[in-house]
C-alpha positions in Angstrom: 70.6 -166.7 93.9 73.5 -164.2 93.3 77.0 -164.2 92.4 77.7 -163.9 95.4 76.4 -166.6 96.7 77.4 -168.8 93.9 81.0 -167.8 94.1 81.2 -168.5 98.0 79.2 -172.0 97.4 82.4 -173.1 94.5 84.9 -171.6 96.7 84.0 -174.1 99.4 83.3 -176.8 97.3 86.6 -176.7 95.4 88.5 -176.4 99.4 87.1 -180.0 100.2 87.9 -181.3 97.0 91.4 -179.9 97.9 92.3 -179.9 100.9 90.1 -183.7 100.7 92.6 -184.6 98.5 95.6 -183.6 100.1 93.9 -185.3 103.5 94.1 -188.6 101.7 97.4 -188.5 99.4 98.9 -187.6 103.0 97.4 -190.2 105.3 96.6 -193.2 103.0 98.0 -193.0 99.7 101.5 -192.2 100.7 101.7 -194.4 103.2 100.3 -197.2 101.0 102.6 -197.0 98.6 105.4 -196.4 100.8 104.9 -199.5 102.6 104.9 -201.3 99.2 100.9 -202.0 99.4 101.1 -201.3 96.1 103.6 -203.8 94.1 107.2 -202.6 94.0 107.8 -200.4 91.5 107.0 -197.7 94.3 107.4 -194.6 92.1 105.2 -196.2 88.8 101.6 -196.9 92.0 102.7 -193.5 93.1 102.8 -191.5 89.3 99.4 -193.8 88.5 98.0 -193.0 92.1 98.7 -188.4 90.8 98.6 -189.1 87.4 94.2 -189.3 88.2 93.8 -186.8 91.0 96.4 -184.2 89.9 93.9 -182.4 87.4 91.6 -182.4 90.4 93.7 -180.6 92.3 94.7 -178.2 89.6 91.3 -177.3 89.1 90.5 -176.8 92.6 93.6 -174.5 92.7 92.0 -172.5 90.2 88.6 -172.4 91.3 89.4 -171.2 94.4 92.0 -169.0 93.4 89.2 -167.5 90.7 85.9 -167.6 93.6 88.3 -166.4 96.1 89.0 -163.4 93.9 85.9 -162.6 93.0 84.5 -162.4 96.1 86.9 -159.9 97.0 86.4 -158.0 94.4 82.8 -158.0 94.8 82.2 -157.1 98.0 85.7 -155.1 98.1 87.1 -156.7 100.8 90.9 -155.7 100.3 91.2 -153.3 103.0 91.2 -156.5 105.1 94.5 -157.0 104.0 95.4 -154.0 106.1 93.6 -155.4 109.5 95.9 -158.1 111.5 92.4 -159.0 112.6 91.7 -160.6 109.4 95.4 -162.2 109.3 93.4 -165.1 108.3 92.9 -163.8 104.6 96.4 -163.7 104.4 97.2 -167.2 105.5 94.3 -168.4 103.1 96.6 -166.2 100.4 99.5 -168.1 101.3 99.0 -171.5 101.6 96.6 -171.6 98.0 100.0 -169.4 96.4 102.0 -172.4 98.1 100.1 -174.7 96.5 99.7 -173.1 93.2 103.2 -172.9 92.2 103.5 -176.5 93.6 101.0 -177.6 91.4 102.0 -175.5 88.3 105.4 -174.8 88.6 107.7 -176.9 90.7 106.0 -180.2 90.2 106.1 -180.4 86.7 109.1 -178.6 85.6 111.0 -179.4 88.6 110.0 -182.0 90.1 108.9 -184.3 86.8 112.5 -183.8 85.7 114.1 -185.8 88.9 111.5 -187.7 90.4 113.2 -191.3 88.7 116.1 -190.0 89.8 115.2 -189.2 93.4 113.1 -191.7 93.6 115.5 -194.7 92.2 118.9 -193.3 94.1 117.9 -193.4 97.6 114.0 -194.7 97.6 113.4 -194.9 101.2 114.7 -191.8 101.8 112.5 -190.3 99.1 109.3 -191.5 100.3 110.1 -190.8 103.7 110.9 -186.9 102.8 107.9 -186.8 100.4 105.3 -188.3 103.3 107.2 -185.5 105.3 106.3 -182.6 102.9 102.6 -183.7 102.3 102.5 -183.8 106.3 103.6 -180.5 106.8 101.5 -179.1 103.8 98.6 -180.6 104.7 98.5 -179.5 108.8 99.2 -175.7 107.1 96.0 -176.7 105.2 94.0 -177.5 108.0 95.5 -174.7 110.7 94.5 -171.8 107.4 91.3 -173.8 107.1 90.1 -173.4 110.5 91.2 -169.9 110.9 89.7 -169.1 107.8 86.8 -170.3 108.6 86.5 -169.4 112.6 87.9 -165.5 111.3 84.7 -165.0 108.6 82.3 -166.3 110.6 82.9 -162.9 113.5 85.7 -165.3 115.5 88.4 -162.6 116.5 91.7 -165.0 116.4 93.3 -161.0 117.8 
């Protein structure tokens, strides 16, 4: 197995872990936390689950970024960013950047400091908005994923 094939395999594996995790959190965990299925302290339940998953998500984001960069560099695919036919590559980089900033900057430096205040002052609103944000992120991820797979297999988007 050459380096490019290994990078592609690791890239796909990490995307599956990342987007699969977003899907489970969005469609299963957050609704259950919001309903109080894990107890009355919804914030504690959310934080307990998040602590177990956040490093998996961060690790997947790092692997996706590193392998994606490696594949672009090794295969010299930089010119694709200048073509509308490869707009899916822009979408991939955009969604990756959104999640990388969220997991490595927004969550640890902004959300963690304000989470308790937001969740305790208006918990129903907080959990509803958190769910909405997650649904938007999941939909963006899924649309980008479908576009990337289709585009990388020669399906013309434009």
